[in-house]
ZAVEXLO-198030 format. One record per residue: residue in one letter; x, y, z of N, C-alpha, C, O in turn. Coordinates in steps of 0.1 Angstrom, whole numbers, plus 5000, padded with zeros to 4 digits. Layout:
N
[r A, [X, Y, Z], [X, Y, Z], [X, Y, Z], [X, Y, Z]]
...
//
This chain:
216
[r X, [0291, 4508, 7093], [0300, 4497, 7090], [0297, 4490, 7077], [0285, 4486, 7075]]
[r X, [0307, 4488, 7069], [0304, 4481, 7056], [0306, 4466, 7058], [0297, 4459, 7053]]
[r X, [0316, 4462, 7064], [0318, 4447, 7066], [0313, 4442, 7079], [0301, 4438, 7080]]
[r X, [0322, 4440, 7089], [0318, 4434, 7102], [0324, 4443, 7113], [0333, 4450, 7111]]
[r X, [0317, 4441, 7125], [0321, 4448, 7137], [0325, 4438, 7148], [0317, 4429, 7151]]
[r X, [0336, 4440, 7154], [0341, 4431, 7165], [0343, 4439, 7177], [0351, 4448, 7178]]
[r X, [0336, 4435, 7188], [0338, 4441, 7201], [0348, 4434, 7209], [0346, 4422, 7213]]
[r X, [0359, 4440, 7212], [0369, 4434, 7220], [0366, 4434, 7235], [0359, 4443, 7240]]
[r X, [0370, 4423, 7242], [0367, 4422, 7256], [0352, 4420, 7259], [0346, 4412, 7252]]
[r X, [0347, 4426, 7270], [0333, 4424, 7274], [0324, 4436, 7272], [0313, 4437, 7277]]
[r X, [0328, 4445, 7263], [0320, 4456, 7260], [0308, 4454, 7252], [0306, 4443, 7246]]
[r X, [0299, 4463, 7252], [0287, 4463, 7244], [0285, 4475, 7236], [0291, 4486, 7240]]
[r X, [0277, 4475, 7226], [0274, 4487, 7217], [0259, 4488, 7216], [0252, 4478, 7212]]
[r X, [0254, 4500, 7218], [0240, 4502, 7216], [0238, 4516, 7210], [0243, 4526, 7215]]
[r X, [0230, 4517, 7199], [0224, 4506, 7192], [0234, 4498, 7184], [0245, 4503, 7182]]
[r X, [0231, 4485, 7180], [0241, 4477, 7173], [0244, 4483, 7160], [0236, 4489, 7153]]
[r X, [0257, 4482, 7155], [0261, 4487, 7142], [0255, 4480, 7131], [0251, 4468, 7133]]
[r X, [0255, 4486, 7119], [0250, 4479, 7107], [0261, 4472, 7101], [0272, 4477, 7098]]
[r X, [0260, 4459, 7099], [0270, 4450, 7093], [0266, 4445, 7080], [0254, 4444, 7076]]
[r X, [0276, 4441, 7072], [0274, 4434, 7060], [0267, 4442, 7049], [0259, 4436, 7041]]
[r X, [0269, 4455, 7049], [0263, 4463, 7038], [0271, 4461, 7025], [0283, 4465, 7025]]
[r X, [0264, 4457, 7015], [0272, 4455, 7002], [0277, 4468, 6997], [0270, 4478, 6998]]
[r X, [0288, 4468, 6990], [0294, 4480, 6985], [0285, 4486, 6974], [0285, 4499, 6973]]
[r X, [0278, 4478, 6967], [0270, 4484, 6956], [0258, 4492, 6961], [0252, 4499, 6954]]
[r X, [0255, 4490, 6974], [0244, 4498, 6980], [0248, 4512, 6984], [0240, 4520, 6988]]
[r X, [0261, 4514, 6984], [0266, 4527, 6988], [0268, 4536, 6975], [0273, 4532, 6965]]
[r X, [0263, 4548, 6976], [0265, 4557, 6965], [0279, 4560, 6963], [0287, 4561, 6972]]
[r X, [0284, 4562, 6950], [0298, 4565, 6948], [0302, 4577, 6955], [0295, 4588, 6954]]
[r X, [0314, 4576, 6961], [0319, 4588, 6968], [0328, 4596, 6958], [0335, 4590, 6950]]
[r X, [0328, 4609, 6959], [0338, 4616, 6951], [0352, 4614, 6956], [0354, 4611, 6968]]
[r X, [0361, 4616, 6947], [0375, 4614, 6951], [0381, 4628, 6954], [0380, 4637, 6946]]
[r X, [0388, 4629, 6965], [0394, 4642, 6968], [0404, 4647, 6958], [0412, 4638, 6953]]
[r X, [0404, 4659, 6954], [0413, 4665, 6944], [0423, 4673, 6952], [0421, 4684, 6957]]
[r X, [0436, 4668, 6952], [0447, 4674, 6959], [0455, 4684, 6950], [0465, 4689, 6955]]
[r X, [0451, 4685, 6938], [0459, 4694, 6929], [0459, 4708, 6934], [0449, 4713, 6939]]
[r X, [0470, 4714, 6932], [0471, 4728, 6937], [0477, 4729, 6951], [0482, 4740, 6955]]
[r X, [0477, 4718, 6958], [0483, 4719, 6971], [0498, 4718, 6970], [0503, 4710, 6962]]
[r X, [0506, 4725, 6978], [0520, 4724, 6978], [0525, 4710, 6982], [0520, 4704, 6992]]
[r X, [0535, 4704, 6975], [0541, 4692, 6979], [0552, 4694, 6989], [0562, 4700, 6986]]
[r X, [0549, 4690, 7002], [0559, 4693, 7013], [0568, 4681, 7016], [0575, 4681, 7026]]
[r X, [0567, 4670, 7008], [0576, 4659, 7010], [0574, 4651, 7023], [0562, 4650, 7028]]
[r X, [0585, 4647, 7029], [0584, 4640, 7042], [0585, 4649, 7053], [0593, 4659, 7054]]
[r X, [0577, 4647, 7063], [0577, 4655, 7076], [0579, 4646, 7087], [0570, 4637, 7090]]
[r X, [0590, 4648, 7095], [0592, 4640, 7107], [0595, 4650, 7118], [0604, 4659, 7117]]
[r X, [0587, 4649, 7128], [0588, 4658, 7140], [0593, 4650, 7152], [0585, 4641, 7156]]
[r X, [0604, 4653, 7156], [0610, 4644, 7167], [0616, 4653, 7178], [0626, 4660, 7176]]
[r X, [0609, 4654, 7189], [0613, 4662, 7200], [0602, 4670, 7206], [0592, 4672, 7200]]
[r X, [0604, 4674, 7219], [0594, 4681, 7226], [0593, 4695, 7220], [0601, 4700, 7212]]
[r X, [0582, 4702, 7224], [0580, 4716, 7219], [0567, 4717, 7211], [0560, 4707, 7208]]
[r X, [0564, 4729, 7207], [0551, 4732, 7199], [0555, 4733, 7184], [0564, 4740, 7181]]
[r X, [0547, 4726, 7176], [0549, 4726, 7162], [0536, 4729, 7154], [0525, 4724, 7159]]
[r X, [0537, 4736, 7144], [0525, 4739, 7135], [0527, 4733, 7121], [0538, 4735, 7115]]
[r X, [0517, 4726, 7116], [0518, 4719, 7103], [0508, 4725, 7094], [0496, 4727, 7098]]
[r X, [0512, 4728, 7082], [0504, 4735, 7072], [0498, 4725, 7062], [0504, 4714, 7060]]
[r X, [0486, 4728, 7057], [0480, 4719, 7047], [0489, 4717, 7035], [0497, 4725, 7032]]
[r X, [0487, 4705, 7028], [0495, 4703, 7016], [0495, 4688, 7013], [0488, 4680, 7020]]
[r X, [0504, 4684, 7004], [0506, 4670, 7000], [0519, 4666, 7008], [0529, 4673, 7007]]
[r X, [0518, 4654, 7014], [0529, 4649, 7022], [0532, 4635, 7018], [0523, 4627, 7017]]
[r X, [0545, 4631, 7016], [0548, 4617, 7014], [0546, 4610, 7027], [0542, 4598, 7026]]
[r X, [0548, 4616, 7038], [0545, 4610, 7051], [0545, 4621, 7062], [0551, 4631, 7060]]
[r X, [0538, 4618, 7073], [0538, 4626, 7085], [0541, 4617, 7096], [0533, 4608, 7099]]
[r X, [0552, 4619, 7103], [0556, 4611, 7115], [0559, 4620, 7127], [0567, 4630, 7126]]
[r X, [0552, 4618, 7138], [0554, 4626, 7150], [0559, 4617, 7161], [0553, 4607, 7164]]
[r X, [0571, 4620, 7166], [0577, 4612, 7176], [0579, 4620, 7189], [0577, 4632, 7190]]
[r X, [0582, 4612, 7200], [0585, 4618, 7213], [0573, 4626, 7219], [0562, 4621, 7217]]
[r X, [0576, 4637, 7225], [0565, 4645, 7232], [0562, 4658, 7225], [0559, 4668, 7231]]
[r X, [0562, 4658, 7212], [0558, 4670, 7204], [0543, 4673, 7205], [0535, 4664, 7205]]
[r X, [0540, 4686, 7206], [0527, 4690, 7206], [0524, 4697, 7192], [0530, 4707, 7189]]
[r X, [0516, 4690, 7184], [0515, 4694, 7170], [0500, 4699, 7167], [0491, 4693, 7172]]
[r X, [0500, 4711, 7160], [0487, 4716, 7156], [0486, 4716, 7141], [0495, 4721, 7134]]
[r X, [0475, 4710, 7136], [0473, 4711, 7121], [0465, 4723, 7118], [0454, 4725, 7124]]
[r X, [0470, 4731, 7109], [0463, 4743, 7105], [0450, 4739, 7096], [0451, 4728, 7091]]
[r X, [0440, 4746, 7096], [0428, 4743, 7088], [0431, 4740, 7073], [0439, 4747, 7067]]
[r X, [0425, 4730, 7068], [0427, 4727, 7054], [0428, 4712, 7051], [0425, 4704, 7060]]
[r X, [0433, 4708, 7039], [0433, 4695, 7034], [0448, 4689, 7035], [0457, 4696, 7031]]
[r X, [0449, 4677, 7040], [0462, 4670, 7041], [0461, 4657, 7033], [0454, 4648, 7037]]
[r X, [0469, 4657, 7022], [0469, 4645, 7014], [0482, 4637, 7016], [0493, 4642, 7013]]
[r X, [0481, 4625, 7021], [0493, 4616, 7023], [0494, 4606, 7012], [0485, 4598, 7011]]
[r X, [0505, 4607, 7005], [0506, 4598, 6993], [0517, 4587, 6994], [0518, 4579, 6985]]
[r X, [0524, 4587, 7005], [0535, 4577, 7006], [0531, 4565, 7015], [0521, 4566, 7023]]
[r X, [0538, 4554, 7014], [0533, 4542, 7021], [0537, 4542, 7036], [0533, 4532, 7043]]
[r X, [0544, 4552, 7041], [0546, 4553, 7055], [0534, 4559, 7062], [0533, 4558, 7074]]
[r X, [0526, 4566, 7055], [0513, 4571, 7061], [0515, 4582, 7071], [0524, 4590, 7070]]
[r X, [0506, 4583, 7080], [0505, 4593, 7090], [0505, 4586, 7104], [0496, 4579, 7107]]
[r X, [0516, 4588, 7111], [0518, 4581, 7124], [0523, 4590, 7135], [0529, 4600, 7132]]
[r X, [0520, 4586, 7147], [0524, 4594, 7159], [0526, 4585, 7170], [0520, 4574, 7171]]
[r X, [0534, 4589, 7180], [0537, 4581, 7192], [0540, 4590, 7203], [0552, 4594, 7205]]
[r X, [0530, 4594, 7211], [0532, 4603, 7222], [0529, 4618, 7218], [0528, 4621, 7207]]
[r X, [0529, 4626, 7228], [0526, 4640, 7226], [0511, 4643, 7223], [0503, 4636, 7228]]
[r X, [0509, 4653, 7215], [0495, 4656, 7211], [0494, 4661, 7197], [0503, 4666, 7191]]
[r X, [0482, 4658, 7191], [0479, 4663, 7177], [0465, 4668, 7178], [0456, 4662, 7182]]
[r X, [0464, 4681, 7174], [0451, 4688, 7174], [0449, 4695, 7161], [0458, 4699, 7154]]
[r X, [0436, 4698, 7158], [0433, 4706, 7147], [0418, 4707, 7145], [0411, 4697, 7147]]
[r X, [0413, 4718, 7140], [0399, 4720, 7137], [0398, 4724, 7122], [0407, 4730, 7117]]
[r X, [0387, 4721, 7116], [0385, 4724, 7102], [0395, 4717, 7093], [0401, 4724, 7084]]
[r X, [0398, 4705, 7096], [0408, 4697, 7088], [0402, 4685, 7081], [0392, 4680, 7086]]
[r X, [0408, 4681, 7070], [0405, 4669, 7064], [0418, 4661, 7060], [0427, 4668, 7055]]
[r X, [0418, 4649, 7063], [0430, 4641, 7060], [0427, 4630, 7050], [0418, 4622, 7052]]
[r X, [0434, 4630, 7039], [0431, 4621, 7028], [0443, 4611, 7027], [0454, 4615, 7023]]
[r X, [0441, 4599, 7030], [0451, 4589, 7030], [0451, 4582, 7016], [0444, 4572, 7014]]
[r X, [0459, 4587, 7006], [0460, 4580, 6994], [0467, 4567, 6995], [0464, 4558, 6988]]
[r X, [0477, 4567, 7004], [0485, 4555, 7006], [0489, 4555, 7021], [0490, 4565, 7027]]
[r X, [0493, 4543, 7026], [0498, 4542, 7039], [0488, 4541, 7050], [0476, 4544, 7049]]
[r X, [0493, 4537, 7062], [0484, 4535, 7074], [0481, 4549, 7081], [0489, 4558, 7079]]
[r X, [0471, 4549, 7089], [0468, 4560, 7098], [0468, 4555, 7112], [0460, 4547, 7116]]
[r X, [0478, 4559, 7120], [0479, 4554, 7133], [0486, 4565, 7142], [0498, 4567, 7141]]
[r X, [0478, 4571, 7150], [0483, 4582, 7159], [0487, 4577, 7173], [0491, 4586, 7181]]
[r X, [0487, 4564, 7175], [0493, 4559, 7187], [0485, 4560, 7200], [0479, 4571, 7202]]
[r X, [0484, 4550, 7208], [0476, 4550, 7220], [0481, 4560, 7230], [0473, 4563, 7239]]
[r X, [0493, 4564, 7229], [0498, 4573, 7239], [0498, 4588, 7235], [0504, 4597, 7241]]
[r X, [0490, 4591, 7225], [0489, 4604, 7219], [0476, 4610, 7223], [0465, 4604, 7221]]
[r X, [0476, 4623, 7227], [0463, 4630, 7229], [0459, 4636, 7216], [0466, 4644, 7210]]
[r X, [0447, 4631, 7211], [0443, 4635, 7198], [0430, 4643, 7199], [0420, 4639, 7206]]
[r X, [0429, 4655, 7193], [0417, 4663, 7193], [0416, 4669, 7179], [0421, 4680, 7176]]
[r X, [0409, 4662, 7170], [0407, 4665, 7156], [0393, 4667, 7153], [0384, 4659, 7157]]
[r X, [0390, 4677, 7145], [0376, 4680, 7141], [0375, 4684, 7126], [0384, 4692, 7122]]
[r X, [0365, 4679, 7119], [0364, 4682, 7105], [0358, 4696, 7103], [0353, 4702, 7113]]
[r X, [0359, 4701, 7091], [0352, 4714, 7088], [0337, 4713, 7090], [0331, 4703, 7086]]
[r X, [0332, 4723, 7096], [0318, 4723, 7099], [0310, 4734, 7092], [0297, 4734, 7093]]
[r X, [0316, 4743, 7084], [0309, 4753, 7077], [0309, 4750, 7062], [0320, 4749, 7056]]
[r X, [0297, 4748, 7056], [0297, 4745, 7041], [0304, 4756, 7033], [0302, 4768, 7036]]
[r X, [0311, 4752, 7023], [0318, 4761, 7014], [0332, 4765, 7018], [0339, 4772, 7011]]
[r X, [0336, 4761, 7030], [0349, 4766, 7035], [0361, 4756, 7031], [0372, 4761, 7029]]
[r X, [0357, 4743, 7028], [0367, 4734, 7024], [0363, 4727, 7011], [0357, 4716, 7012]]
[r X, [0366, 4733, 7000], [0361, 4729, 6987], [0374, 4727, 6979], [0382, 4736, 6977]]
[r X, [0375, 4715, 6973], [0387, 4712, 6965], [0385, 4717, 6950], [0375, 4722, 6947]]
[r X, [0396, 4716, 6942], [0395, 4722, 6928], [0384, 4715, 6920], [0381, 4721, 6909]]
[r X, [0379, 4703, 6923], [0369, 4697, 6916], [0355, 4700, 6922], [0345, 4694, 6918]]
[r X, [0354, 4710, 6930], [0342, 4715, 6936], [0335, 4705, 6946], [0323, 4706, 6948]]
[r X, [0343, 4696, 6951], [0338, 4688, 6962], [0339, 4695, 6975], [0349, 4699, 6979]]
[r X, [0327, 4696, 6982], [0327, 4702, 6995], [0329, 4692, 7006], [0321, 4682, 7007]]
[r X, [0339, 4693, 7014], [0343, 4683, 7023], [0339, 4686, 7038], [0345, 4681, 7047]]
[r X, [0328, 4694, 7039], [0323, 4697, 7053], [0320, 4683, 7060], [0312, 4675, 7054]]
[r X, [0325, 4681, 7072], [0321, 4669, 7079], [0330, 4657, 7077], [0329, 4648, 7084]]
[r X, [0339, 4658, 7067], [0348, 4646, 7064], [0361, 4648, 7071], [0369, 4658, 7068]]
[r X, [0364, 4640, 7081], [0376, 4641, 7089], [0387, 4633, 7083], [0399, 4638, 7081]]
[r X, [0384, 4620, 7080], [0395, 4611, 7075], [0389, 4603, 7063], [0379, 4596, 7065]]
[r X, [0395, 4604, 7052], [0391, 4597, 7040], [0402, 4588, 7035], [0413, 4593, 7032]]
[r X, [0400, 4575, 7035], [0410, 4566, 7031], [0406, 4561, 7017], [0395, 4556, 7015]]
[r X, [0415, 4563, 7007], [0412, 4559, 6993], [0408, 4544, 6993], [0413, 4536, 7000]]
[r X, [0398, 4541, 6984], [0394, 4527, 6983], [0405, 4518, 6979], [0404, 4506, 6981]]
[r X, [0415, 4523, 6972], [0427, 4515, 6968], [0437, 4513, 6979], [0446, 4505, 6978]]
[r X, [0435, 4520, 6990], [0444, 4519, 7002], [0437, 4509, 7012], [0427, 4513, 7018]]
[r X, [0444, 4498, 7014], [0438, 4488, 7023], [0446, 4487, 7036], [0444, 4478, 7044]]
[r X, [0455, 4497, 7039], [0462, 4497, 7051], [0453, 4500, 7063], [0442, 4505, 7061]]
[r X, [0457, 4496, 7075], [0449, 4497, 7087], [0447, 4511, 7091], [0456, 4520, 7089]]
[r X, [0436, 4514, 7098], [0433, 4527, 7104], [0431, 4524, 7119], [0423, 4516, 7123]]
[r X, [0439, 4532, 7127], [0437, 4530, 7142], [0433, 4544, 7148], [0441, 4553, 7148]]
[r X, [0421, 4544, 7152], [0415, 4556, 7159], [0418, 4554, 7174], [0410, 4548, 7181]]
[r X, [0429, 4559, 7178], [0434, 4557, 7192], [0437, 4570, 7199], [0437, 4581, 7193]]
[r X, [0439, 4569, 7212], [0443, 4581, 7219], [0442, 4579, 7234], [0436, 4569, 7239]]
[r X, [0447, 4589, 7242], [0447, 4589, 7256], [0433, 4595, 7261], [0425, 4599, 7253]]
[r X, [0432, 4597, 7274], [0420, 4603, 7279], [0418, 4617, 7273], [0428, 4624, 7270]]
[r X, [0406, 4621, 7271], [0402, 4634, 7266], [0404, 4635, 7251], [0403, 4645, 7244]]
[r X, [0408, 4623, 7244], [0409, 4623, 7230], [0395, 4624, 7223], [0386, 4618, 7228]]
[r X, [0394, 4632, 7213], [0382, 4633, 7205], [0384, 4633, 7190], [0394, 4640, 7186]]
[r X, [0376, 4626, 7183], [0376, 4627, 7168], [0361, 4631, 7165], [0352, 4625, 7169]]
[r X, [0360, 4642, 7157], [0347, 4647, 7152], [0347, 4647, 7137], [0355, 4654, 7131]]
[r X, [0337, 4640, 7131], [0335, 4640, 7117], [0335, 4626, 7112], [0337, 4616, 7119]]
[r X, [0333, 4624, 7099], [0332, 4611, 7093], [0346, 4605, 7090], [0355, 4612, 7086]]
[r X, [0346, 4592, 7094], [0358, 4584, 7091], [0354, 4574, 7080], [0347, 4565, 7083]]
[r X, [0360, 4576, 7068], [0356, 4568, 7057], [0368, 4559, 7052], [0377, 4565, 7047]]
[r X, [0367, 4546, 7055], [0378, 4537, 7051], [0372, 4524, 7046], [0372, 4514, 7053]]
[r X, [0366, 4524, 7034], [0358, 4513, 7029], [0364, 4500, 7027], [0358, 4490, 7028]]
[r X, [0378, 4500, 7026], [0385, 4487, 7024], [0396, 4485, 7034], [0406, 4478, 7032]]
[r X, [0394, 4491, 7046], [0404, 4490, 7057], [0398, 4484, 7069], [0386, 4484, 7072]]
[r X, [0407, 4478, 7078], [0403, 4475, 7091], [0405, 4487, 7100], [0415, 4494, 7100]]
[r X, [0394, 4491, 7106], [0394, 4503, 7115], [0393, 4498, 7130], [0383, 4491, 7133]]
[r X, [0403, 4502, 7138], [0403, 4498, 7152], [0401, 4511, 7160], [0408, 4521, 7159]]
[r X, [0391, 4510, 7169], [0388, 4520, 7179], [0394, 4516, 7192], [0389, 4507, 7198]]
[r X, [0404, 4523, 7197], [0411, 4518, 7209], [0416, 4530, 7217], [0422, 4539, 7211]]
[r X, [0413, 4530, 7230], [0418, 4540, 7239], [0425, 4535, 7251], [0423, 4524, 7255]]
[r X, [0433, 4544, 7257], [0439, 4541, 7270], [0435, 4553, 7279], [0433, 4564, 7275]]
[r X, [0435, 4550, 7292], [0431, 4560, 7302], [0416, 4559, 7305], [0411, 4548, 7307]]
[r X, [0410, 4570, 7307], [0396, 4571, 7312], [0385, 4571, 7300], [0378, 4561, 7299]]
[r X, [0385, 4582, 7293], [0374, 4583, 7283], [0380, 4588, 7269], [0388, 4597, 7269]]
[r X, [0376, 4581, 7259], [0379, 4585, 7245], [0367, 4588, 7238], [0358, 4579, 7237]]
[r X, [0365, 4600, 7231], [0353, 4603, 7224], [0354, 4602, 7209], [0363, 4608, 7204]]
[r X, [0344, 4596, 7203], [0343, 4595, 7189], [0329, 4601, 7185], [0320, 4593, 7186]]
[r X, [0329, 4613, 7180], [0316, 4619, 7175], [0317, 4618, 7160], [0320, 4627, 7153]]
[r X, [0314, 4606, 7155], [0318, 4603, 7142], [0309, 4592, 7136], [0303, 4584, 7143]]
[r X, [0309, 4592, 7123], [0303, 4582, 7114], [0315, 4574, 7110], [0324, 4579, 7103]]
[r X, [0316, 4561, 7113], [0327, 4552, 7110], [0323, 4542, 7100], [0314, 4534, 7102]]
[r X, [0329, 4543, 7088], [0327, 4533, 7077], [0339, 4526, 7074], [0349, 4532, 7070]]
[r X, [0339, 4513, 7075], [0351, 4505, 7072], [0347, 4491, 7067], [0336, 4486, 7069]]
[r X, [0357, 4484, 7061], [0355, 4470, 7057], [0353, 4461, 7070], [0344, 4453, 7070]]
[r X, [0362, 4464, 7080], [0360, 4457, 7093], [0363, 4468, 7104], [0372, 4476, 7102]]
[r X, [0355, 4468, 7114], [0356, 4477, 7125], [0356, 4469, 7138], [0348, 4460, 7140]]
[r X, [0366, 4472, 7147], [0366, 4465, 7160], [0370, 4475, 7171], [0376, 4486, 7168]]
[r X, [0367, 4472, 7183], [0371, 4480, 7195], [0381, 4472, 7203], [0381, 4460, 7203]]
[r X, [0389, 4479, 7210], [0400, 4473, 7218], [0404, 4484, 7229], [0399, 4495, 7229]]
[r X, [0413, 4480, 7238], [0418, 4489, 7248], [0411, 4488, 7261], [0401, 4481, 7262]]
[r X, [0415, 4497, 7270], [0409, 4497, 7284], [0402, 4510, 7287], [0398, 4511, 7299]]
[r X, [0400, 4519, 7278], [0393, 4531, 7281], [0378, 4530, 7279], [0374, 4520, 7272]]
[r X, [0371, 4539, 7285], [0356, 4540, 7282], [0355, 4547, 7268], [0359, 4558, 7267]]
[r X, [0350, 4540, 7259], [0348, 4545, 7245], [0335, 4551, 7243], [0325, 4543, 7243]]
[r X, [0334, 4564, 7242], [0321, 4571, 7240], [0319, 4574, 7225], [0325, 4583, 7220]]
[r X, [0310, 4566, 7219], [0308, 4568, 7205], [0294, 4575, 7203], [0284, 4569, 7207]]
[r X, [0294, 4587, 7198], [0281, 4593, 7196], [0280, 4597, 7181], [0290, 4598, 7174]]
[r X, [0268, 4600, 7177], [0265, 4603, 7163], [0257, 4616, 7162], [0245, 4616, 7167]]
[r X, [0262, 4626, 7156], [0255, 4639, 7154], [0255, 4642, 7139], [0266, 4645, 7134]]
[r X, [0244, 4640, 7133], [0243, 4641, 7118], [0249, 4654, 7113], [0255, 4655, 7103]]
[r X, [0247, 4665, 7121], [0252, 4678, 7116], [0267, 4679, 7116], [0272, 4688, 7109]]
[r X, [0274, 4670, 7123], [0289, 4671, 7123], [0295, 4662, 7113], [0308, 4661, 7113]]
[r X, [0287, 4654, 7105], [0293, 4644, 7097], [0291, 4648, 7082], [0283, 4656, 7078]]
[r X, [0299, 4641, 7073], [0298, 4644, 7059], [0285, 4638, 7053], [0281, 4627, 7058]]
[r X, [0280, 4644, 7044], [0269, 4639, 7036], [0271, 4641, 7021], [0275, 4652, 7017]]
[r X, [0266, 4632, 7013], [0267, 4633, 6999], [0257, 4644, 6994], [0246, 4644, 7000]]
[r X, [0261, 4651, 6984], [0251, 4661, 6979], [0239, 4653, 6973], [0240, 4642, 6969]]
[r X, [0227, 4660, 6973], [0215, 4653, 6968], [0217, 4649, 6953], [0224, 4656, 6946]]
[r X, [0211, 4638, 6950], [0213, 4633, 6936], [0200, 4625, 6932], [0193, 4620, 6941]]
[r X, [0197, 4624, 6919], [0186, 4617, 6914], [0191, 4606, 6904], [0198, 4609, 6895]]
[r X, [0187, 4594, 6907], [0191, 4583, 6898], [0180, 4580, 6888], [0168, 4579, 6892]]
[r X, [0183, 4580, 6875], [0174, 4577, 6865], [0176, 4563, 6860], [0187, 4559, 6856]]
[r X, [0165, 4556, 6860], [0165, 4541, 6856], [0156, 4540, 6844], [0145, 4543, 6844]]
[r X, [0162, 4534, 6833], [0154, 4532, 6821], [0147, 4518, 6822], [0140, 4514, 6812]]
//
């Protein structure tokens, strides 16, 4: 946690999150390079049935009604202010990275979400040679829109969620919602009535390449 952490209701967190970390103490993050990805414009999925979405640049992704959506492996760059939203149905995908250049990220509390970042080094490398293994959701530092990590029972998010200047809300409905992730945000809070299972497995999260700082 970069800024502060707010526990909604009567819940507790153990071990306690790290709060108030100054931005200057964080090593600079590389910026995802979306060049070369096809521009697929606006995507709106409205209606029941099974749908497959391919990697690329999107002005927005909106999923409505009871659609079951699968994200193919790869990078998804959202550049419009409508962001990535869903309400109902399901969204799943493995070996994916979502880069929010603009707009909110909100998959809706009534949506079954099962998303996992790339786990094999070298499989998800952008044109600037940035390896995004372990990065699930990257919100640009210039994007201050809210991030809502929500879902119904059996929802899982695996990988790093990096939103340095956003409010990140962890909220579930139903029985259990799993977050196997490193969550970095300006403000982070929990809400909802589900049992929120937050675990941290270093091997499943993003890490910066080794570096040496030289000081004169």
